[in-house]
MMTF fields as JSON, N, C-alpha, C and O atoms, coordinates in Angstrom:
{
  "mmtfVersion": "1.0.0",
  "mmtfProducer": "UNKNOWN",
  "numBonds": 451,
  "numAtoms": 452,
  "numGroups": 113,
  "numChains": 1,
  "numModels": 1,
  "chainsPerModel": [1],
  "groupsPerChain": [113],
  "chainIdList": ["A"],
  "bondAtomList": [4, 2, 8, 6, 12, 10, 16, 14, 20, 18, 24, 22, 28, 26, 32, 30, 36, 34, 40, 38, 44, 42, 48, 46, 52, 50, 56, 54, 60, 58, 64, 62, 68, 66, 72, 70, 76, 74, 80, 78, 84, 82, 88, 86, 92, 90, 96, 94, 100, 98, 104, 102, 108, 106, 112, 110, 116, 114, 120, 118, 124, 122, 128, 126, 132, 130, 136, 134, 140, 138, 144, 142, 148, 146, 152, 150, 156, 154, 160, 158, 164, 162, 168, 166, 172, 170, 176, 174, 180, 178, 184, 182, 188, 186, 192, 190, 196, 194, 200, 198, 204, 202, 208, 206, 212, 210, 216, 214, 220, 218, 224, 222, 228, 226, 232, 230, 236, 234, 240, 238, 244, 242, 248, 246, 252, 250, 256, 254, 260, 258, 264, 262, 268, 266, 272, 270, 276, 274, 280, 278, 284, 282, 288, 286, 292, 290, 296, 294, 300, 298, 304, 302, 308, 306, 312, 310, 316, 314, 320, 318, 324, 322, 328, 326, 332, 330, 336, 334, 340, 338, 344, 342, 348, 346, 352, 350, 356, 354, 360, 358, 364, 362, 368, 366, 372, 370, 376, 374, 380, 378, 384, 382, 388, 386, 392, 390, 396, 394, 400, 398, 404, 402, 408, 406, 412, 410, 416, 414, 420, 418, 424, 422, 428, 426, 432, 430, 436, 434, 440, 438, 444, 442, 448, 446],
  "bondOrderList": [1, 1, 1, 1, 1, 1, 1, 1, 1, 1, 1, 1, 1, 1, 1, 1, 1, 1, 1, 1, 1, 1, 1, 1, 1, 1, 1, 1, 1, 1, 1, 1, 1, 1, 1, 1, 1, 1, 1, 1, 1, 1, 1, 1, 1, 1, 1, 1, 1, 1, 1, 1, 1, 1, 1, 1, 1, 1, 1, 1, 1, 1, 1, 1, 1, 1, 1, 1, 1, 1, 1, 1, 1, 1, 1, 1, 1, 1, 1, 1, 1, 1, 1, 1, 1, 1, 1, 1, 1, 1, 1, 1, 1, 1, 1, 1, 1, 1, 1, 1, 1, 1, 1, 1, 1, 1, 1, 1, 1, 1, 1, 1],
  "groupList": [{"groupName": "UNK", "atomNameList": ["N", "CA", "C", "O"], "elementList": ["N", "C", "C", "O"], "formalChargeList": [0, 0, 0, 0], "bondAtomList": [1, 0, 2, 1, 3, 2], "bondOrderList": [1, 1, 2], "singleLetterCode": "X", "chemCompType": "L-PEPTIDE LINKING"}],
  "groupTypeList": [0, 0, 0, 0, 0, 0, 0, 0, 0, 0, 0, 0, 0, 0, 0, 0, 0, 0, 0, 0, 0, 0, 0, 0, 0, 0, 0, 0, 0, 0, 0, 0, 0, 0, 0, 0, 0, 0, 0, 0, 0, 0, 0, 0, 0, 0, 0, 0, 0, 0, 0, 0, 0, 0, 0, 0, 0, 0, 0, 0, 0, 0, 0, 0, 0, 0, 0, 0, 0, 0, 0, 0, 0, 0, 0, 0, 0, 0, 0, 0, 0, 0, 0, 0, 0, 0, 0, 0, 0, 0, 0, 0, 0, 0, 0, 0, 0, 0, 0, 0, 0, 0, 0, 0, 0, 0, 0, 0, 0, 0, 0, 0, 0],
  "groupIdList": [1, 2, 3, 4, 5, 6, 7, 8, 9, 10, 11, 12, 13, 14, 15, 16, 17, 18, 19, 20, 21, 22, 23, 24, 25, 26, 27, 28, 29, 30, 31, 32, 33, 34, 35, 36, 37, 38, 39, 40, 41, 42, 43, 44, 45, 46, 47, 48, 49, 50, 51, 52, 53, 54, 55, 56, 57, 58, 59, 60, 61, 62, 63, 64, 65, 66, 67, 68, 69, 70, 71, 72, 73, 74, 75, 76, 77, 78, 79, 80, 81, 82, 83, 84, 85, 86, 87, 88, 89, 90, 91, 92, 93, 94, 95, 96, 97, 98, 99, 100, 101, 102, 103, 104, 105, 106, 107, 108, 109, 110, 111, 112, 113],
  "secStructList": [7, 7, 7, 7, 7, 7, 7, 7, 2, 2, 2, 2, 2, 2, 2, 2, 2, 2, 2, 2, 2, 2, 2, 2, 2, 1, 1, 7, 7, 7, 7, 7, 7, 1, 1, 7, 7, 3, 3, 3, 3, 3, 3, 3, 7, 7, 6, 6, 7, 1, 7, 7, 3, 3, 3, 3, 3, 3, 7, 1, 7, 2, 2, 2, 2, 2, 2, 2, 2, 2, 2, 2, 2, 2, 2, 6, 7, 7, 1, 3, 3, 3, 3, 3, 3, 3, 3, 6, 6, 3, 3, 3, 3, 3, 3, 3, 7, 7, 1, 7, 0, 0, 0, 0, 0, 2, 2, 2, 2, 2, 6, 7, 7],
  "xCoordList": [-5.856, -5.461, -4.832, -4.04, -5.152, -4.712, -3.713, -4.022, -2.555, -1.534, -1.33, -0.919, -1.589, -1.365, 0.103, 0.949, 0.404, 1.791, 1.998, 1.336, 2.939, 3.232, 4.587, 5.612, 4.525, 5.716, 5.91, 4.976, 7.082, 7.326, 7.261, 7.506, 6.945, 6.877, 8.251, 8.302, 9.339, 10.666, 10.906, 11.428, 10.534, 10.668, 9.815, 10.249, 8.581, 7.686, 8.172, 8.109, 8.642, 9.165, 10.427, 10.528, 11.3, 12.463, 12.02, 12.545, 11.151, 10.683, 10.057, 10.334, 9.221, 8.539, 9.61, 9.574, 10.53, 11.565, 12.462, 12.858, 12.767, 13.613, 12.86, 13.428, 11.603, 10.796, 10.71, 10.815, 10.513, 10.402, 11.786, 11.796, 12.894, 14.159, 14.47, 15.085, 14.061, 14.269, 13.486, 14.024, 12.253, 11.427, 12.021, 12.031, 12.516, 13.1, 14.4, 14.683, 15.145, 16.409, 16.183, 17.102, 15.013, 14.756, 14.727, 14.716, 14.714, 14.716, 13.35, 13.228, 12.358, 11.003, 10.895, 11.441, 10.216, 9.965, 8.529, 7.562, 8.422, 7.068, 6.595, 7.367, 5.254, 4.638, 3.247, 2.701, 2.649, 1.297, 0.383, 0.545, -0.543, -1.45, -2.474, -3.065, -2.744, -3.743, -5.14, -6.144, -5.199, -6.459, -7.154, -8.317, -6.489, -7.082, -6.396, -5.222, -7.085, -6.452, -6.226, -6.796, -5.386, -5.164, -6.026, -5.91, -6.86, -7.721, -6.933, -6.348, -6.907, -6.271, -7.322, -8.047, -7.413, -8.408, -7.644, -6.787, -7.987, -7.422, -8.517, -9.586, -8.277, -9.22, -8.533, -7.462, -9.153, -8.591, -9.462, -10.677, -8.89, -9.649, -9.643, -10.194, -9.025, -9.007, -10.377, -10.688, -11.158, -12.568, -12.736, -13.794, -11.708, -11.897, -11.493, -11.667, -10.982, -10.618, -11.776, -12.587, -11.845, -12.883, -12.395, -13.145, -11.166, -10.69, -10.938, -10.193, -11.988, -12.393, -11.999, -11.394, -12.294, -12.099, -11.901, -12.57, -11.037, -10.784, -10.428, -9.677, -10.976, -10.711, -10.375, -10.966, -9.382, -9.017, -8.497, -8.146, -8.465, -7.952, -6.565, -6.382, -5.639, -4.357, -3.905, -4.218, -3.167, -2.54, -1.346, -0.546, -1.193, -0.093, 1.249, 1.388, 2.235, 2.261, 2.212, 2.578, 1.772, 1.72, 3.033, 3.059, 4.164, 5.457, 5.707, 6.2, 5.421, 5.555, 4.681, 5.107, 3.442, 2.506, 3.007, 2.837, 3.617, 4.187, 5.302, 5.481, 6.07, 7.197, 6.616, 7.124, 5.548, 4.875, 4.341, 4.421, 3.779, 3.249, 4.392, 4.18, 5.52, 6.605, 7.056, 7.458, 6.971, 7.345, 6.314, 6.664, 5.036, 4.017, 4.281, 4.168, 4.626, 4.998, 6.139, 6.104, 7.139, 8.245, 7.915, 8.592, 6.823, 6.411, 5.775, 5.642, 5.407, 4.858, 3.407, 2.951, 2.68, 1.235, 0.495, -0.378, 0.8, 0.091, 0.808, 2.034, 0.051, 0.723, 1.089, 2.115, 0.288, 0.515, -0.153, -1.229, 0.492, -0.067, -0.577, 0.218, -1.865, -2.462, -2.393, -2.106, -2.627, -2.709, -2.356, -2.684, -1.69, -1.353, -1.562, -0.952, -2.412, -2.641, -2.439, -3.002, -1.701, -1.383, -1.423, -0.94, -2.026, -1.983, -1.834, -1.702, -1.856, -1.622, -2.698, -2.458, -3.936, -5.013, -5.518, -6.459, -4.964, -5.546, -4.434, -3.52, -4.526, -3.764, -4.763, -5.505, -4.828, -5.756, -4.98, -4.243, -5.123, -4.337, -5.211, -6.157, -4.983, -5.707, -4.683, -3.648, -5.016, -4.08, -4.718, -5.939, -3.89, -4.401, -3.788, -2.572, -4.71, -4.284, -5.235, -6.438, -4.679, -5.457, -5.758, -6.554, -5.076, -5.247, -6.533, -7.068, -7.06, -8.243, -7.9, -6.745, -8.895, -8.651, -7.938, -7.133, -8.222, -7.643, -6.252, -5.679, -5.678, -4.323, -3.359, -2.514, -3.432, -2.595, -2.713, -1.901, -3.691, -3.869, -4.264, -3.64, -5.218, -5.637, -4.554, -4.375, -3.786, -2.684, -1.608, -1.026, -1.355, -0.427, -1.034, -0.331, -2.267, -2.856, -2.889, -2.67, -3.172, -3.196, -1.774, -1.646, -0.786, 0.554, 0.865, 1.8, 0.109, 0.239, -0.562, -1.788, 0.114, -0.59, 0.148, -0.366],
  "yCoordList": [13.527, 14.547, 13.895, 12.965, 14.346, 13.74, 14.697, 15.873, 14.217, 14.973, 14.297, 13.137, 14.951, 14.339, 14.064, 14.822, 12.991, 12.661, 12.667, 11.935, 13.514, 13.607, 12.917, 13.214, 11.985, 11.199, 11.354, 11.143, 11.709, 11.855, 10.544, 9.497, 10.553, 9.334, 8.617, 7.388, 9.37, 8.765, 7.989, 6.874, 8.564, 7.913, 6.683, 5.625, 6.836, 5.65, 4.547, 3.373, 4.886, 3.909, 3.209, 1.982, 3.932, 3.353, 2.441, 1.33, 2.792, 1.986, 0.659, -0.419, 0.779, -0.408, -1.357, -2.568, -0.808, -1.618, -2.284, -3.441, -1.529, -2.109, -3.273, -4.33, -3.043, -4.123, -5.32, -6.445, -5.104, -6.184, -6.975, -8.204, -6.263, -6.917, -7.676, -8.742, -7.141, -7.682, -9.03, -10.039, -9.031, -10.206, -11.299, -12.476, -10.886, -11.804, -12.491, -13.657, -11.725, -12.256, -13.108, -13.811, -13.089, -13.91, -15.38, -15.716, -16.226, -17.635, -18.148, -19.284, -17.355, -17.777, -17.874, -17.038, -18.86, -19.021, -18.56, -19.1, -17.528, -17.041, -17.657, -17.891, -17.934, -18.456, -17.903, -17.377, -18.011, -17.512, -18.308, -19.524, -17.694, -18.351, -19.092, -18.535, -20.371, -21.182, -20.963, -21.132, -20.594, -20.529, -19.195, -19.141, -18.091, -16.809, -15.855, -16.038, -14.835, -13.775, -12.525, -12.359, -11.686, -10.374, -9.361, -9.237, -8.675, -7.608, -6.343, -5.926, -5.689, -4.413, -3.375, -3.526, -2.354, -1.312, 0.025, 0.435, 0.644, 1.954, 3.008, 2.851, 4.075, 5.187, 6.486, 6.801, 7.255, 8.523, 9.662, 9.656, 10.595, 11.632, 12.952, 13.971, 12.892, 14.051, 14.123, 13.23, 15.108, 15.177, 15.339, 15.028, 15.815, 16.086, 14.884, 14.946, 13.834, 12.66, 11.675, 11.572, 10.975, 9.952, 8.586, 7.611, 8.558, 7.411, 7.655, 8.396, 7.031, 7.233, 6.075, 6.305, 4.855, 3.702, 2.501, 2.373, 1.626, 0.416, -0.693, -0.466, -1.898, -2.984, -4.204, -4.46, -4.982, -6.202, -7.212, -6.855, -8.446, -9.523, -9.96, -9.957, -10.319, -10.774, -11.927, -11.993, -12.856, -13.857, -13.256, -12.577, -13.486, -12.923, -13.387, -13.97, -13.157, -12.55, -11.062, -10.434, -10.486, -9.014, -8.341, -7.194, -8.99, -8.336, -8.14, -7.067, -9.074, -8.922, -7.739, -6.875, -7.778, -6.723, -5.342, -4.396, -5.206, -3.91, -3.501, -2.308, -4.43, -4.185, -3.631, -2.662, -4.283, -3.801, -2.375, -1.531, -2.139, -0.851, 0.265, 1.377, -0.069, 0.828, 1.206, 2.338, 0.226, 0.528, 1.515, 2.408, 1.317, 2.248, 3.64, 4.623, 3.72, 5.09, 5.77, 6.961, 4.948, 5.515, 6.03, 6.887, 5.457, 5.843, 7.293, 7.883, 7.81, 9.146, 9.357, 10.471, 8.222, 8.298, 9.137, 9.908, 9.033, 9.677, 10.94, 10.945, 12.026, 13.231, 12.969, 13.457, 12.242, 12.078, 10.729, 10.349, 10.082, 8.964, 9.475, 9.872, 9.472, 10.021, 8.938, 9.249, 7.735, 6.665, 5.329, 5.081, 4.517, 3.155, 2.236, 2.439, 1.22, 0.271, -1.163, -1.487, -1.905, -3.256, -4.276, -4.064, -5.429, -6.562, -7.808, -7.707, -8.941, -10.23, -10.44, -11.082, -9.864, -10.127, -8.894, -9.022, -7.692, -6.444, -5.399, -5.249, -4.707, -3.492, -2.464, -2.651, -1.36, -0.297, 0.978, 1.367, 1.646, 2.835, 3.965, 3.815, 5.119, 6.398, 7.355, 7.683, 7.771, 8.577, 9.853, 10.002, 10.8, 11.943, 11.827, 11.833, 11.72, 11.512, 12.325, 12.069, 13.29, 14.161, 13.564, 14.105, 12.416, 11.767, 11.031, 10.637, 10.83, 10.039, 8.6, 8.289, 7.715, 6.325, 6.013, 5.083, 6.779, 6.534, 7.055, 6.966, 7.605, 8.159, 7.181, 7.64, 5.889, 4.826, 4.586, 3.854, 5.176, 4.945, 3.468, 2.779, 3.008, 1.577, 0.617, -0.384, 0.895, -0.015, -0.043, -1.094, 1.088, 1.139, 0.322, -0.442, 0.514, -0.196, -1.707, -2.502, -2.078, -3.505, -4.19, -5.409, -3.363, -3.931, -4.394, -5.163, -3.935, -4.412, -5.678, -5.631, -6.814, -8.079, -9.163, -10.271],
  "zCoordList": [23.511, 22.603, 21.357, 21.514, 20.109, 18.912, 18.237, 18.049, 17.885, 17.174, 15.794, 15.755, 14.72, 13.397, 13.221, 13.695, 12.548, 12.243, 10.739, 10.004, 10.285, 8.861, 8.579, 9.193, 7.617, 7.289, 5.784, 5.011, 5.382, 3.959, 3.216, 3.816, 1.944, 1.176, 1.142, 1.112, 1.145, 1.122, 2.439, 2.406, 3.581, 4.856, 4.93, 5.385, 4.471, 4.491, 3.563, 3.926, 2.407, 1.423, 2.104, 2.067, 2.667, 3.325, 4.423, 4.506, 5.227, 6.37, 5.86, 6.387, 4.836, 4.313, 3.646, 3.867, 2.857, 2.28, 3.351, 3.212, 4.411, 5.494, 6.168, 6.445, 6.413, 6.998, 6.157, 6.645, 4.859, 3.921, 3.867, 3.926, 3.758, 3.723, 5.071, 5.053, 6.151, 7.462, 7.51, 7.965, 7.052, 7.049, 6.146, 6.505, 4.97, 4.059, 4.647, 4.37, 5.446, 5.954, 7.157, 7.575, 7.743, 8.919, 8.56, 7.375, 9.494, 9.248, 8.831, 8.372, 8.979, 8.571, 7.053, 6.334, 6.584, 5.154, 4.862, 5.4, 3.978, 3.667, 2.399, 1.469, 2.363, 1.201, 1.08, 2.05, -0.115, -0.229, 0.649, 0.756, 1.264, 2.172, 1.428, 0.504, 1.776, 1.123, 1.713, 1.02, 2.973, 3.641, 3.698, 4.097, 3.31, 3.269, 2.38, 2.06, 1.965, 1.131, 1.993, 3.071, 1.469, 2.158, 1.357, 0.138, 2.08, 1.502, 1.451, 2.45, 0.236, 0.107, -0.229, -1.212, 0.546, 0.374, 0.123, 0.906, -0.955, -1.275, -1.146, -1.735, -0.39, -0.35, -0.736, -0.218, -1.661, -2.096, -1.491, -1.685, -0.795, -0.253, -1.099, -0.681, -2.254, -3.131, -3.849, -4.637, -3.608, -4.045, -5.587, -6.134, -6.249, -7.697, -8.556, -9.773, -8.011, -8.746, -8.835, -7.915, -9.917, -10.018, -9.423, -9.389, -8.976, -8.206, -6.732, -6.09, -6.181, -4.808, -3.936, -2.888, -4.287, -3.495, -4.348, -5.373, -3.995, -4.746, -3.748, -2.8, -3.972, -3.148, -3.962, -5.011, -3.444, -4.194, -3.149, -2.024, -3.561, -2.741, -3.334, -4.552, -2.481, -2.843, -2.016, -0.828, -2.609, -1.826, -1.136, -1.78, 0.174, 0.952, 0.53, -0.545, 1.319, 2.612, 2.6, 1.607, 3.672, 3.716, 3.543, 3.099, 3.872, 3.651, 2.231, 1.881, 1.327, -0.1, -0.597, -1.363, -0.103, -0.516, -0.136, -0.904, 1.022, 1.427, 0.556, 0.311, 0.069, -0.843, -2.185, -2.75, -2.652, -3.87, -3.683, -4.576, -2.454, -2.202, -2.213, -2.698, -1.693, -1.72, -3.162, -3.43, -4.055, -5.482, -6.089, -6.86, -5.711, -6.185, -5.664, -6.398, -4.419, -3.864, -4.644, -4.953, -4.938, -5.721, -7.093, -7.66, -7.609, -8.965, -9.017, -10.09, -7.861, -7.773, -8.117, -8.373, -8.115, -8.468, -7.478, -7.879, -6.154, -5.09, -4.616, -4.503, -4.333, -3.824, -2.305, -1.832, -1.604, -0.214, 0.284, -0.178, 1.18, 1.916, 3.25, 4.101, 3.445, 4.754, 5.794, 6.949, 5.481, 6.505, 5.816, 4.656, 6.581, 6.138, 7.315, 8.365, 7.173, 8.244, 7.62, 6.574, 8.239, 7.778, 8.852, 9.964, 8.499, 9.452, 8.574, 7.354, 9.187, 8.416, 7.348, 6.325, 7.617, 6.651, 5.942, 5.16, 6.152, 5.608, 5.354, 6.165, 4.256, 4.027, 3.666, 2.702, 4.401, 4.171, 4.011, 4.917, 2.879, 2.499, 2.236, 1.463, 2.817, 2.507, 1.864, 2.444, 0.673, -0.101, -0.557, -0.493, -1.027, -1.79, -3.198, -3.388, -4.172, -5.567, -6.445, -6.486, -7.13, -7.996, -9.405, -10.172, -9.705, -10.969, -11.014, -9.978, -12.231, -12.426, -12.759, -13.052, -12.717, -12.95, -14.261, -14.315, -15.328, -16.633, -16.788, -17.874, -15.723, -15.748, -15.059, -14.29, -15.283, -14.783, -13.283, -12.716, -12.637, -11.18, -10.976, -10.168, -11.646, -11.456, -11.801, -11.108, -12.897, -13.197, -12.07, -11.803, -11.429, -10.342, -9.115, -8.453, -8.878, -7.758, -7.987, -7.073, -9.253, -9.543, -9.466, -9.353, -9.533, -9.469, -7.988, -7.762, -7.064, -5.7, -5.55, -5.45, -5.534, -5.422, -4.664, -4.515]
}
């Protein structure tokens, strides 16, 4: 049985920032990966927007990318985050965004790097 989980943007932003700060405070030293890129995939399920899907590559680490993502959430570009999946090599985000590409959506997405 599937039960949908609804998380507010504020809760998601707080969780991502906490995770990012926790990773930075650990004894591990993070650096950009030389051997692979992190793929970032954005999907918009709002049917009236011309921003449907966007994919880009970024040098990791994923912790820094999640911090950038939290800043985009705080900017209010998206009405809702439907799904967020992250791993060492991939960040996949499904959002609801009524804005079109020419309304600073692409600039916000490109700020996640």
